[in-house]
N, CA, C and O atoms as a MOPAC input file, in Angstrom:
PM7 MOZYME 1SCF
protein

 N    107.73200 1    84.91300 1   112.76500 1
 C    106.91100 1    85.25200 1   111.62900 1
 C    105.89300 1    86.31100 1   112.05400 1
 O    105.26800 1    86.20000 1   113.10900 1
 N    105.74000 1    87.32100 1   111.23100 1
 C    104.77400 1    88.37900 1   111.50100 1
 C    103.41300 1    87.93400 1   110.99900 1
 O    103.25400 1    87.61900 1   109.82000 1
 N    102.43400 1    87.90600 1   111.88700 1
 C    101.05400 1    87.61200 1   111.50600 1
 C    100.14400 1    88.58000 1   112.23400 1
 O    100.48700 1    89.10400 1   113.29400 1
 N     98.99400 1    88.80600 1   111.65700 1
 C     97.95300 1    89.53400 1   112.36500 1
 C     96.61400 1    89.01500 1   111.88300 1
 O     96.49300 1    88.49700 1   110.77200 1
 N     95.61400 1    89.16000 1   112.73300 1
 C     94.30100 1    88.58000 1   112.46500 1
 C     93.20300 1    89.61600 1   112.59500 1
 O     93.32500 1    90.60400 1   113.31900 1
 N     92.11700 1    89.35300 1   111.86300 1
 C     90.85400 1    90.04300 1   112.09200 1
 C     89.91000 1    88.97000 1   112.62900 1
 O     90.34700 1    87.85800 1   112.92700 1
 N     88.64300 1    89.28400 1   112.75600 1
 C     87.69100 1    88.27300 1   113.21700 1
 C     87.60600 1    87.09100 1   112.25100 1
 O     87.38000 1    85.95800 1   112.67400 1
 N     87.78800 1    87.35600 1   110.94300 1
 C     87.61900 1    86.31000 1   109.93400 1
 C     88.89700 1    85.89700 1   109.21900 1
 O     88.97100 1    84.79600 1   108.67200 1
 N     89.90500 1    86.76800 1   109.21600 1
 C     91.07000 1    86.54800 1   108.36800 1
 C     92.38200 1    86.52500 1   109.14400 1
 O     92.52200 1    87.15100 1   110.19400 1
 N     93.33700 1    85.78000 1   108.59000 1
 C     94.70000 1    85.74400 1   109.12300 1
 C     95.62800 1    86.22300 1   108.00500 1
 O     95.50300 1    85.78500 1   106.86200 1
 N     96.55300 1    87.11700 1   108.33300 1
 C     97.52000 1    87.65300 1   107.37800 1
 C     98.90500 1    87.16900 1   107.79300 1
 O     99.32200 1    87.36100 1   108.93500 1
 N     99.61700 1    86.53700 1   106.85300 1
 C    100.96600 1    86.05200 1   107.13700 1
 C    101.72900 1    85.93600 1   105.82100 1
 O    101.14900 1    86.01400 1   104.73800 1
 N    103.03500 1    85.75100 1   105.94000 1
 C    103.84300 1    85.52600 1   104.74000 1
 C    103.36700 1    84.25600 1   104.04400 1
 O    103.02500 1    83.26500 1   104.68900 1
 N    103.35300 1    84.30700 1   102.71400 1
 C    103.05900 1    83.09500 1   101.95800 1
 C    104.26000 1    82.16400 1   102.07100 1
 O    105.40700 1    82.61000 1   102.11300 1
 N    103.98000 1    80.86400 1   102.12100 1
 C    105.03300 1    79.86800 1   102.24400 1
 C    104.89500 1    78.83900 1   101.13000 1
 O    103.83700 1    78.72600 1   100.51000 1
 N    105.95200 1    78.09700 1   100.87900 1
 C    105.92500 1    77.08900 1    99.82200 1
 C    104.80500 1    76.07500 1   100.06600 1
 O    104.25500 1    75.52600 1    99.11100 1
 N    104.46700 1    75.82600 1   101.31100 1
 C    103.38300 1    74.88200 1   101.61100 1
 C    102.02500 1    75.39200 1   101.12800 1
 O    101.06700 1    74.62200 1   101.07200 1
 N    101.92700 1    76.66700 1   100.78200 1
 C    100.68200 1    77.25400 1   100.27100 1
 C    100.56500 1    77.12400 1    98.75500 1
 O     99.58900 1    77.59100 1    98.16900 1
 N    101.54100 1    76.50100 1    98.11900 1
 C    101.65900 1    76.55500 1    96.66000 1
 C    100.43100 1    76.02400 1    95.92300 1
 O    100.02000 1    76.61700 1    94.92500 1
 N     99.84200 1    74.93800 1    96.38000 1
 C     98.68200 1    74.38800 1    95.67300 1
 C     97.49200 1    75.33300 1    95.72200 1
 O     96.78400 1    75.49200 1    94.72800 1
 N     97.26900 1    75.95400 1    96.85500 1
 C     96.16400 1    76.91000 1    96.98500 1
 C     96.38900 1    78.13900 1    96.11700 1
 O     95.45900 1    78.63000 1    95.47800 1
 N     97.61400 1    78.63300 1    96.09200 1
 C     97.93700 1    79.80600 1    95.27400 1
 C     97.79000 1    79.45300 1    93.79800 1
 O     97.23900 1    80.23600 1    93.02400 1
 N     98.27600 1    78.28900 1    93.40900 1
 C     98.17500 1    77.84100 1    92.01900 1
 C     96.71200 1    77.75800 1    91.58400 1
 O     96.34700 1    78.23100 1    90.50800 1
 N     95.88400 1    77.15600 1    92.42700 1
 C     94.45800 1    77.02500 1    92.13300 1
 C     93.82100 1    78.39100 1    91.90000 1
 O     93.04900 1    78.57100 1    90.95900 1
 N     94.14600 1    79.34200 1    92.75600 1
 C     93.57400 1    80.67600 1    92.62900 1
 C     94.04400 1    81.34800 1    91.33900 1
 O     93.23600 1    81.94800 1    90.63000 1
 N     95.33900 1    81.25700 1    91.02500 1
 C     95.87300 1    81.92300 1    89.83800 1
 C     95.36300 1    81.31100 1    88.53900 1
 O     95.39500 1    81.96500 1    87.49600 1
 N     94.89600 1    80.07600 1    88.58400 1
 C     94.35600 1    79.42400 1    87.38900 1
 C     92.89300 1    79.78600 1    87.13900 1
 O     92.35000 1    79.45700 1    86.08400 1
 N     92.26400 1    80.44500 1    88.07200 1
 C     90.85500 1    80.81200 1    87.93800 1
 C     90.73300 1    82.08900 1    87.10900 1
 O     91.19200 1    83.14300 1    87.55000 1
 N     90.11700 1    82.02500 1    85.90200 1
 C     90.01600 1    83.21500 1    85.05200 1
 C     89.21500 1    84.34900 1    85.70200 1
 O     89.46900 1    85.52100 1    85.42300 1
 N     88.26100 1    84.01500 1    86.55600 1
 C     87.49100 1    85.06200 1    87.24600 1
 C     88.38700 1    85.85100 1    88.19100 1
 O     88.25400 1    87.07000 1    88.30500 1
 N     89.28700 1    85.16900 1    88.85900 1
 C     90.23900 1    85.83300 1    89.75500 1
 C     91.18800 1    86.70100 1    88.93600 1
 O     91.54500 1    87.80300 1    89.35100 1
 N     91.59400 1    86.20100 1    87.77800 1
 C     92.51500 1    86.92900 1    86.90800 1
 C     92.01400 1    88.30900 1    86.52400 1
 O     92.81000 1    89.22600 1    86.32600 1
 N     90.70400 1    88.46400 1    86.41600 1
 C     90.11900 1    89.77400 1    86.07700 1
 C     90.48800 1    90.83200 1    87.11000 1
 O     90.62200 1    92.01100 1    86.77900 1
 N     90.65200 1    90.41500 1    88.34600 1
 C     90.92000 1    91.34900 1    89.44000 1
 C     92.40100 1    91.40800 1    89.80500 1
 O     92.79200 1    92.14100 1    90.71400 1
 N     93.21100 1    90.64300 1    89.10400 1
 C     94.65700 1    90.64600 1    89.34500 1
 C     95.40000 1    91.19700 1    88.13500 1
 O     96.52800 1    90.79300 1    87.85300 1
 N     94.77200 1    92.10800 1    87.43400 1
 C     95.41000 1    92.74000 1    86.28800 1
 C     95.57500 1    91.80900 1    85.10200 1
 O     96.49600 1    91.98200 1    84.30400 1
 N     94.69300 1    90.82200 1    84.97400 1
 C     94.75800 1    89.89700 1    83.85400 1
 C     95.73900 1    88.76300 1    84.04800 1
 O     95.87700 1    87.90800 1    83.17300 1
 N     96.42300 1    88.73900 1    85.17700 1
 C     97.37300 1    87.65600 1    85.44900 1
 C     96.57100 1    86.41900 1    85.82700 1
 O     95.83400 1    86.42100 1    86.81300 1
 N     96.72100 1    85.37700 1    85.04000 1
 C     96.01500 1    84.14000 1    85.37300 1
 C     97.02300 1    83.02500 1    85.57800 1
 O     97.81800 1    83.06500 1    86.51700 1
 N     96.99400 1    82.05700 1    84.72800 1
 C     97.75800 1    80.83100 1    84.95900 1
 C     99.27000 1    81.04700 1    84.97300 1
 O     99.83100 1    81.69800 1    84.09100 1
 N     99.90300 1    80.49300 1    85.97900 1
 C    101.35900 1    80.43400 1    86.09400 1
 C    101.69900 1    78.98800 1    86.40200 1
 O    100.85700 1    78.23300 1    86.88900 1
 N    102.92300 1    78.60800 1    86.11900 1
 C    103.34300 1    77.24000 1    86.43600 1
 C    103.65400 1    77.14000 1    87.93200 1
 O    103.90000 1    78.14300 1    88.60200 1
 N    103.63600 1    75.91800 1    88.42700 1
 C    103.99500 1    75.67500 1    89.82900 1
 C    105.39800 1    76.21900 1    90.09700 1
 O    105.64700 1    76.80300 1    91.15100 1
 N    106.30800 1    76.02700 1    89.14900 1
 C    107.69000 1    76.49700 1    89.30900 1
 C    107.73900 1    78.01900 1    89.43300 1
 O    108.47800 1    78.54500 1    90.26500 1
 N    106.95600 1    78.73600 1    88.61000 1
 C    106.91500 1    80.20200 1    88.69100 1
 C    106.38300 1    80.65700 1    90.04700 1
 O    106.87600 1    81.62600 1    90.62600 1
 N    105.38900 1    79.96000 1    90.53800 1
 C    104.80800 1    80.31800 1    91.83500 1
 C    105.82100 1    80.08000 1    92.94900 1
 O    105.92500 1    80.89400 1    93.86700 1
 N    106.57100 1    78.98000 1    92.88800 1
 C    107.62600 1    78.72100 1    93.88200 1
 C    108.63900 1    79.85800 1    93.89000 1
 O    109.06900 1    80.31000 1    94.95100 1
 N    109.01600 1    80.31700 1    92.69600 1
 C    109.98000 1    81.41700 1    92.58700 1
 C    109.41800 1    82.70400 1    93.19100 1
 O    110.13300 1    83.43200 1    93.88100 1
 N    108.15100 1    82.98200 1    92.93400 1
 C    107.51700 1    84.18800 1    93.48000 1
 C    107.48300 1    84.12300 1    95.00200 1
 O    107.81400 1    85.09900 1    95.67500 1
 N    107.08500 1    82.97700 1    95.54400 1
 C    107.02500 1    82.81800 1    97.00300 1
 C    108.41600 1    82.98000 1    97.60700 1
 O    108.57500 1    83.65000 1    98.62700 1
 N    109.42400 1    82.37100 1    96.98200 1
 C    110.79800 1    82.48200 1    97.49600 1
 C    111.27400 1    83.92500 1    97.45200 1
 O    111.87600 1    84.40700 1    98.41100 1
 N    111.01000 1    84.62300 1    96.34700 1
 C    111.42600 1    86.02600 1    96.23500 1
 C    110.71800 1    86.89000 1    97.27500 1
 O    111.34600 1    87.72200 1    97.93100 1
 N    109.39800 1    86.68800 1    97.42400 1
 C    108.65400 1    87.45200 1    98.42800 1
 C    109.19100 1    87.19000 1    99.82800 1
 O    109.30100 1    88.11000 1   100.63800 1
 N    109.52200 1    85.94300 1   100.11000 1
 C    110.03500 1    85.58400 1   101.42900 1
 C    111.40400 1    86.20500 1   101.68000 1
 O    111.66800 1    86.71500 1   102.76900 1
 N    112.27400 1    86.16100 1   100.67000 1
 C    113.62500 1    86.71300 1   100.82200 1
 C    113.63600 1    88.22700 1   100.96100 1
 O    114.49800 1    88.77900 1   101.64600 1
 N    112.69600 1    88.90200 1   100.32400 1
 C    112.68100 1    90.36500 1   100.34400 1
 C    111.66800 1    90.93200 1   101.32900 1
 O    111.47100 1    92.14500 1   101.38600 1
 N    111.02000 1    90.05900 1   102.11000 1
 C    109.97500 1    90.52500 1   103.01900 1
 C    110.54600 1    91.47600 1   104.06100 1
 O    111.54800 1    91.17500 1   104.71000 1
 N    109.90600 1    92.61200 1   104.21100 1
 C    110.32500 1    93.59200 1   105.21100 1
 C    109.13000 1    94.45500 1   105.57500 1
 O    108.31200 1    94.78800 1   104.71700 1
 N    109.03000 1    94.80900 1   106.81800 1
 C    108.01300 1    95.76700 1   107.23400 1
 C    108.64400 1    97.11700 1   107.55800 1
 O    107.98300 1    98.01200 1   108.08500 1
 N    109.91700 1    97.25100 1   107.24100 1
 C    110.62100 1    98.51400 1   107.47700 1
 C    110.36000 1    99.44100 1   106.29400 1
 O    110.73800 1    99.13500 1   105.16400 1
 N    109.71800 1   100.56500 1   106.55500 1
 C    109.37900 1   101.48000 1   105.46000 1
 C    110.61900 1   101.97700 1   104.73800 1
 O    110.55500 1   102.26900 1   103.54400 1
 N    111.74500 1   102.07900 1   105.43100 1
 C    112.98100 1   102.52500 1   104.79400 1
 C    113.43700 1   101.51600 1   103.73400 1
 O    113.85600 1   101.90900 1   102.64500 1
 N    113.35600 1   100.21500 1   104.04700 1
 C    113.70900 1    99.17400 1   103.07400 1
 C    112.79000 1    99.23000 1   101.86000 1
 O    113.24500 1    99.16900 1   100.71800 1
 N    111.49900 1    99.34800 1   102.12000 1
 C    110.51600 1    99.37100 1   101.04200 1
 C    110.73200 1   100.59300 1   100.16100 1
 O    110.67400 1   100.48900 1    98.93600 1
 N    110.98000 1   101.74300 1   100.76500 1
 C    111.18100 1   102.98800 1   100.01500 1
 C    112.40600 1   102.91000 1    99.11500 1
 O    112.42100 1   103.49100 1    98.03000 1
 N    113.42500 1   102.19900 1    99.55900 1
 C    114.66500 1   102.08600 1    98.77900 1
 C    114.63300 1   100.91000 1    97.80200 1
 O    115.62600 1   100.63800 1    97.12700 1
 N    113.50500 1   100.21600 1    97.72400 1
 C    113.39700 1    99.08000 1    96.81700 1
 C    114.12600 1    97.84500 1    97.29900 1
 O    114.34000 1    96.91200 1    96.52400 1
 N    114.51300 1    97.82200 1    98.57200 1
 C    115.25800 1    96.68100 1    99.12100 1
 C    114.33100 1    95.61700 1    99.69800 1
 O    114.78400 1    94.53300 1   100.06400 1
 N    113.07700 1    95.91100 1    99.77900 1
 C    112.15000 1    94.95500 1   100.35800 1
 C    110.72800 1    95.32100 1   100.01000 1
 O    110.45400 1    96.39200 1    99.46800 1
 N    109.84200 1    94.42800 1   100.32700 1
 C    108.42400 1    94.71400 1   100.16200 1
 C    107.65800 1    93.96600 1   101.23800 1
 O    108.20400 1    93.10900 1   101.93300 1
 N    106.41800 1    94.29700 1   101.35700 1
 C    105.60100 1    93.74500 1   102.42900 1
 C    104.33600 1    93.15200 1   101.80800 1
 O    103.33700 1    93.85000 1   101.63700 1
 N    104.38500 1    91.86500 1   101.47300 1
 C    103.24500 1    91.17500 1   100.88200 1
 C    102.80700 1    90.06600 1   101.82600 1
 O    103.61600 1    89.24800 1   102.26300 1
 N    101.52300 1    90.05100 1   102.13200 1
 C    100.95700 1    89.04600 1   103.02900 1
 C     99.99800 1    88.14700 1   102.26500 1
 O     99.27300 1    88.61100 1   101.38600 1
 N     99.99300 1    86.86200 1   102.60000 1
 C     98.92800 1    85.97500 1   102.16300 1
 C     97.75400 1    86.18800 1   103.09900 1
 O     97.93700 1    86.44400 1   104.28900 1
 N     96.55000 1    86.08200 1   102.56200 1
 C     95.33000 1    86.26100 1   103.35000 1
 C     94.63500 1    84.89900 1   103.42700 1
 O     94.36400 1    84.27200 1   102.40200 1
 N     94.35000 1    84.45000 1   104.64900 1
 C     93.80500 1    83.11600 1   104.87200 1
 C     92.57700 1    83.19100 1   105.76900 1
 O     92.48800 1    84.05000 1   106.64700 1
 N     91.63200 1    82.28400 1   105.54200 1
 C     90.47200 1    82.16200 1   106.41800 1
 C     90.97700 1    81.72600 1   107.79200 1
 O     91.73300 1    80.76100 1   107.90100 1
 N     90.56400 1    82.42800 1   108.82500 1
 C     91.09800 1    82.16400 1   110.16500 1
 C     90.68200 1    80.78800 1   110.69800 1
 O     91.40800 1    80.18700 1   111.48900 1
 N     89.50700 1    80.28200 1   110.26500 1
 C     89.03500 1    78.99500 1   110.76500 1
 C     89.55000 1    77.80800 1   109.95400 1
 O     89.89700 1    76.77100 1   110.51900 1
 N     89.59900 1    77.96000 1   108.62700 1
 C     89.94700 1    76.82500 1   107.76400 1
 C     91.36100 1    76.90100 1   107.20800 1
 O     91.85600 1    75.91500 1   106.66100 1
 N     92.01900 1    78.04200 1   107.33400 1
 C     93.34000 1    78.30800 1   106.76100 1
 C     93.31600 1    78.27100 1   105.22900 1
 O     94.35700 1    78.11100 1   104.59200 1
 N     92.11600 1    78.42000 1   104.64000 1
 C     91.99000 1    78.47100 1   103.18000 1
 C     92.61800 1    79.75700 1   102.66100 1
 O     92.38800 1    80.83300 1   103.21400 1
 N     93.40700 1    79.64600 1   101.60500 1
 C     94.04000 1    80.80800 1   100.98100 1
 C     92.97000 1    81.63500 1   100.28900 1
 O     92.22300 1    81.12200 1    99.45600 1
 N     92.89700 1    82.92300 1   100.63500 1
 C     91.88200 1    83.81400 1   100.07600 1
 C     92.46900 1    84.79400 1    99.06500 1
 O     91.74300 1    85.32700 1    98.22500 1
 N     93.77100 1    85.03500 1    99.13900 1
 C     94.41200 1    85.98700 1    98.24000 1
 C     95.63800 1    86.58500 1    98.90500 1
 O     96.19100 1    86.01900 1    99.84800 1
 N     96.04900 1    87.72500 1    98.40300 1
 C     97.21400 1    88.39200 1    98.98500 1
 C     96.99900 1    89.89400 1    98.97500 1
 O     96.16600 1    90.41700 1    98.23600 1
 N     97.75800 1    90.56400 1    99.79900 1
 C     97.71500 1    92.02100 1    99.85400 1
 C     99.09600 1    92.49500 1   100.29400 1
 O     99.89500 1    91.72200 1   100.82100 1
 N     99.35300 1    93.74900 1   100.07300 1
 C    100.66200 1    94.24400 1   100.45600 1
 C    100.68400 1    95.73300 1   100.66800 1
 O     99.71100 1    96.44300 1   100.41500 1
 N    101.81400 1    96.18100 1   101.13600 1
 C    102.05500 1    97.60200 1   101.33800 1
 C    103.10200 1    98.04800 1   100.33500 1
 O    104.09100 1    97.35600 1   100.09700 1
 N    102.87400 1    99.19600 1    99.75900 1
 C    103.81600 1    99.73100 1    98.78200 1
 C    104.13200 1   101.16700 1    99.16200 1
 O    103.23100 1   101.95400 1    99.45400 1
 N    105.40600 1   101.50300 1    99.15600 1
 C    105.83200 1   102.85900 1    99.48200 1
 C    105.57800 1   103.75500 1    98.27700 1
 O    105.96700 1   103.42800 1    97.15600 1
 N    104.92500 1   104.88400 1    98.51400 1
 C    104.68900 1   105.87300 1    97.47000 1
 C    105.32800 1   107.17000 1    97.92700 1
 O    104.92500 1   107.74600 1    98.93800 1
 N    106.32100 1   107.62900 1    97.18700 1
 C    107.01600 1   108.86500 1    97.53000 1
 C    106.22000 1   110.04200 1    96.98600 1
 O    106.04300 1   110.16900 1    95.77400 1
 N    105.74100 1   110.90000 1    97.87600 1
 C    104.92900 1   112.04500 1    97.43900 1
 C    105.64700 1   113.33300 1    97.67100 1
 O    105.11500 1   114.40000 1    97.36500 1

């Protein structure tokens, strides 16, 4: 598994075991303001998203550029492992 850390944060693939934390965050309307208005999703929808992200996870820019993969990381507190959000890399052809 690809992970990297800062002094405060750990970045890794989201896993099904993170589902309750992700669900809690997505149900928060304040968080939704910063996620393009996306708020509540069902647990089942979140499981599908995590599975899709896991299956298509790639750090190869060639895969990402061809739409064959993407690079999305869950962001976690390094001390408590609390889910803080997610971030990713997106290929932009210029």
